[in-house]
C-alpha positions, 0 to 999 in steps of 0.5 A: 403525500410522500410523508406527513408530520404527526404532532403530539404532546407528552405533558408539556413536551411537544413532539414532531414525528415524520411519518413516511409513506410506502412511496417515500420508503420505496424511493429511499430504498431505491436511492440507497440501492443506486448508490451502493451499486455505483460504489460496487461498480467504481474501480478499486485503487491499487496501492504498492508498498515498497520494501514490504519485507520490513516490519513497517512495510509489512504493517502497511501492507497488512492495514491496506489489505484489511481495508481492501476487504472493507466495503466502500473503501475503494482500496483494492488488493495491495502490491508489495514491491521487493527485490528477491522472493525473500521479501514475500517470506518476511511479509507473510511472517509479519502478516501471520502474527499481526493480522489474523488469517492474513497472507500475501499470495504470489499475485501480490508480490512484484519483484524487480531490479531496484537499480533500474528505474524503467524496470520499477516503472513497468511493475507499477504500470502492469499492476496499474498502481495509483498510490505507493508507500516509500521510505527514505531509508531501508535495511539493506541486505545482500542476497541472491537474485531469484531465478527467472525474475530479472531479464538481464541478470542470472541467479548467481547475481546478487542484489540488495534486498530492502526492508522498510524500515528494518526487519522485525526485531532488528534481525538479519544483516544490514550490508550498508552502513549508515555512512553510506547514504549515496546508496540509500539516496539512489534507491529512493531516487530510483523509486520516485523516478519510476513513480514519475515515469508510470503515469498511472501513479497519482499519489505517494506517501513518503515515510521518513524512516528513523535514522534519516540524516540531514544530508539523506533528507536533503537528497530525498527532497532534491 
């Protein structure tokens, strides 16, 4: 028998004890080993955070990075999508102060032209991203394009670096005022449009950032 039930009394209390035989113990261990191996062999899912240079974006990246190191979560190394190399600098500042020994290397950063839906989509496909974290509004700062990142642009060209939802301690410039909602809506539309083009993306977590107006909210929903 794989197990036996032993009954005994302590005073008026009756106890039943399940006694596993060696065969049952071996079967249990084998079953657990099969499950563990299946989890180990299952492909890990990649999650990308748009605007990881912002404080909220960096915290989202940090928690995902921590989750990727925990066995059985099924989450792989996250990706940070930004417009210039400065997003990596800001991301690592937050990671270093909020998550002990955390660091995002160059292999975790994807820089792309946020005005080009197809360029964004290519980055998602290349990293086989299955889920994204996007915001409705960002702090936008004009910065030079990082050399050798955009095929169609030169280093003298400037672009908007975007931070979800703003830089830590509200530092840096915000070169797009709250009244310029078309720029925010256009960036959001590009991110969602890229996710639709990239068939690998299955899930999108949309964060309504503070300061999202009704007009911008309707534009994002539309």
